[in-house]
N, C-alpha and C positions, 0 to 999 in steps of 0.2 A: 824754524827761520823765525826770527823775534817779529812782532808786529810791525806795522807800515803805517806812517800817516801822510796822507795826501792833501796837500793844501791849494785853493781854487780862488780866481778872484773874489767872489761874492757867493752868499747862500743860494740866489739864484741862480749862479751859473753850475755849482753842484748839482743842484736839483733837476737841472735840466737834462743830465747824465743818465739820470734813470727814470724820466718822465715825470718826476715829482711824486712819485707813488711807492709808497713804504712797501707795499707787498711786492715791487720788483727787486728792492733790497732783499728781502725775505728770499725770493725765488734764486737770486746770487748766492746766498749763504748757501742754501739747501744744495745747488749745483756744485759750488765748487769748495764744499767745506770749510767756510771761514765764518767769523763773525764781524759783521760790519757796523760801525758805530758812527753818526753823523752828528755833528754839533756846528753850527752856524755856516762857516765857509771850510770846513776840513771833514775828511773822511778817514775812520782809523780801520785797519784791517788786521785782525787778529787769528791766530792760528785756533783753531778748537782744541780744547785741554784732550791730553792724551789718554784715551779711554779704549783702546784697541778699537776702535772703528776707523776704517779706510776711509779715506777721502773721495769724493766722488770724481776728482779729477783724474782722468785717465793717463794720463803721462807721467815723469818721474820729476816733475818740477814742482816746486813749494807751492801749496795752495794759496799762499800769501802772494806769491810773484806771480802768478795766474792773475789773482784776482786784481794785482796791481797792473797788471798789461791791460786787463779789460778795461778798465777806467781811463787808463792813458788812451786807449785806442778811441773811447767813448768821447774823449776832450778831443782827440784830433778829428773826429768826424764832426764834432759840433763845430769846430774851427773853419771847416769847409762850409758851413751854414746848414748843415743838415739838421733836422729835427728829431730826436732821439724819440722814438714812441714805443710803447710796452710792446708791440711785436718784436720791433727791433730789437730792444732791450734782450727780451728772452731769447731770439734766435742767436744774438751774439754773445750772451752769455754761455749758452750751451753748445757754442761753437769752441769756445775758449775750454770749456771743461773737457771737450773731445780732442784738446791738443791741436785746434785747427785755427791757432792765434795767427800764423803767418799767412794763411790763405785770407783770414779777416783782413789782415793789416794791407794785403795788396788793394782792397777796396778803397782804401784813403791813400796810398801812395801812386795810384793810378786813377786821377781825375777823369771822370766821365762826363761827355757833353755832347748831345746831340745838336748838331748844325742844320738849319733848314734854310730858305732863302729869306724868310720872314723875322724869324726868331731864332735863338740859340736856348736849348732846351736843358736844363740840369734838373737831376731828379731831386724832390725835395726830401725825401726820406732813404733811410738805407734800405727799407724794403724796396723802394722804387729803383734804387741802384742795383740791386740785387737781380730785379726784374729785367732792367735794361740788359745788364751783364750775360743773362741767360738767353736774352734774344740775341745777343752777339756770338755765342757760345753754342747754341743748339738748333739743330734745322727745324724742330717743331717746338715749340713751348706753349702751355696754358696759363693764361692769367686768369685766376679765378678770385671774385669778391665783390663787395658791395660798391653801389654807385659812389663817385667822389674818390676812388682811390688812383685814379689815373691808368688803370688797365688798359683802357682803349687808346686814349689819347698818346700814351707812351709808345703803345705799338704802330700807330699813325706815324708817331715822329720817327721810328726807327725804320720804316718804310720809306717813306719820303729821304730820309738822310741815304739808305742804302742806293736809293735811285740817283740821287743828286751826285753819289761816289761811283756810279757806273757798277755797282756790285750786282745788281738786277738789271732788266730790261724794261719791267714793267711792275704797276703796282694793281693788285686785284684786291678790292674790298667788297665784302659780302655779309648778309646778314638774312636769318630766316624772316619773312614776312608774315609773323604771325601777330593776329590781332590781339592788344590787351584791353578786351572790352568792348572792341568795336567789330563790325565785320567788314572786311577789305572791299566785297562787290557792292557796298551801299555807299562806298565813296565816289566823288563824281571824276569825270577824266577818263583818259586811256588809261593803258596799263602803265606807261611810265610816271603819269600823274598820280596814280594809283600809289606806285610803291614808294614816290618820292618821299613822303614822311619818314617813311620806316627807315630809310639812307641818311635822312636829315644830319644826323650828328655824325656820320661820318663826313660829308660835305662841309661842315662847320670845322671841322678839325683839320681837314686840307685848307681851308681859307684862313685858318689862323698861321699856317705853316707857307704856303706858295700864293704867289700873286695870283688874282682872279683871272688874269689873261693867261697866265701859265697852264691854270688849271683846265681853262676852255682848250687850250691847243693841246695839251697831253692827254685830255679826254676826249676830243676828237681823233686824235691820233691811234687811239686804243692803247697810249702808255700807262694811263689812270683809266681803269674800270670798275665801275662802282655797279653791282647787279645784285638780284636776290640770289639766294642759297640756290632754288631750283635751277637755275642758268649754268651751274656747275657741272650738272650731271653729264657725263659722256666724254669730259674733257680731261686734257693732260696739261698742267701747267706748269711749265718749265721757265727758268731764268727770271722769277717773279718772285715778289714778297707779297704775301697773301695773308690778310685779316678776314677772320671770321668774327664778327661783332653777335653779342646777344645769343651765345651759343647754348644758354639754358633752354632755350627755345627750338633746338634741333631734337628730332628723335632718332634714337640708336642707328636707326638706318640712314638717316641725314648725315649723323657724324662720321660713320665710316666710308660713306659716298665722298664726302669733303675731303678725308684723311687721303684718301686713295688719290685724289687729284694731285699729289705732289708729284712733281716732275723734276727733273735734274735742274742742279743749281739753283734751287727755289727754297725759300723759308717761308714757314708758316707759324702764325700766332693766332690761338685761339683766345677769344675771353668771353665771360659771362659771369652773371650772378646768379647763384643757386637758391637765392631767396625770392628772386622774381620770375618764376617759373609762368608763362602765360598759356601752356599747353593745356589740353581737356586733361582731367584727371586720371583719365583711363590710358593715355600716353605718358610712357617714361620719357625722362630728358636723358638725351644722349651724353650731356655733359656730365650728370651724374654718373653714368655708366661706363665712360671712358676712362675715369682715372684707376678703377679697378681692373679695366684690362689693359692698360698701357704704361703703368706705373714704373714698370721694371726695365723698360726697353730702352737701350741706350741711344743716345740722340734726343729723346724727348724728354722734357722738363715741366715740372707743374710748379707753378708758384702762386700760393695762395695768400689773399690779402684779408684783412679784419677790419671790423667796423673802425677800430684805433688807427687804420693806415689812410683813412679818410682826409683828403687836403681841401677840402671845399670848407664852406663856412663850419664854427664848430658845433652848430646846432644840427649839421646834416649827421654827424657821429651819434648825438643823442637821440635824434629821431630814428635812426636805423636800429639803436640798441633797443628803443622803447619798443617799436616794432616787433623785434625778434622775441622779447619777453612775452608780448600779448599774446603772440600767435603760438608761443612754444614754450609756455609757462614750465612744464614738466622738464624739457630739455635745459631749460635756463638753470633751474635748481640744480638739475644733476650734471650740469657743465659738458652735455652731448648736444651733437649737430642736428639741424633738422635733416631727415633723410628723404625728404620727399623729392 
C-alpha cells in the first residue's frame, strides 16, 4: 500500500495524539512496522521497504492502514475530551497491532459517564475509561498505581452509581488501619475516633458524590458502611459493592480473607499503590502477591496505572517519578519494577 498523509487542525493538535513524545512515535513504528514522519500539522505514514521482514501487525491488513486507523482513533478520543498519555498511547498502539482495533473503537463509540447525585463523572484519560469499563464487566477488579490516578475515586463513583441504579443494596468501603510512621494506640479518642483518619479519604469522596444528609441517612441505615478491614472477617458480603482501599498494606492472609468475603450478586474493587507499602519489612504485601495467584482467573481483572496516568497537578507526576528514581536507581536504569 502507498504512503498516507494525515492532516490535522494544528501542530499542537497532532502532538496531543501521541502525548508530544517522539519516543511514542518510535514505539508505534516498531509495533506496526511503518515509518512515521511529522511536520507542522501533518503526519505521513510510510510502509517499510521490502526487505523480507514481516510486519509486527498480526492481522492481514496493511500496516499503513492499521497505523491510519490508530491515529484516527486517537483523534476521535481527543474529540471526546480525553487526554492521551504515554501509557494510553502504548496500550492502544499495541492493541491495534494485535488486530483489536474494533474493540478499541468501541471505547469511543460508547461514551462512558458515571452519574451521582452531586456530579457527573467522566473519565479524563483512556486509562481511566478502560478501568471503569473493567469495573462494569468484571466482578473483581484490581486498580494498581500511584496517587493521583483516580483509582479510588473512580471505584467510589462506580459504587455510588451502582447503588443509585439499584444494582446493589449497599456499599461497603474498607481499608487496613496500618500506620504510616505513627502508632494507632497513641491517637486520642475511642476506636471510632482512632480509625476515622484512615477512612477520611473515603468520606471525602462520598461527600463529593452525595449530599451530606444522604450520607448520614444511608450510613445510619447500614446501606453505606465504612469500616476497617479487620471488621470484614467472618462475614459474607452479598448484593454489595465493596471497595478495599490502600490494599498494599494488607498481608497475604488479609487479602485472601477479604476476597473470600465475596457474596452473591456482589462486586469488588481493590485499589492500592505498591510504592507506598507501610507494612513492616518482614511482612509481605498481599497486593504484590495476589497478582501472581489470580491473574489467570476469569472474572478477575487487573488494571495498572503509571505515573504518567496522574491527573492531579503536573508536579505530582514529576514528584512520583523523582522518588522512584531515588529509591530504585538500578531498577530505573534497567527499566524494571520495584519488587518490594
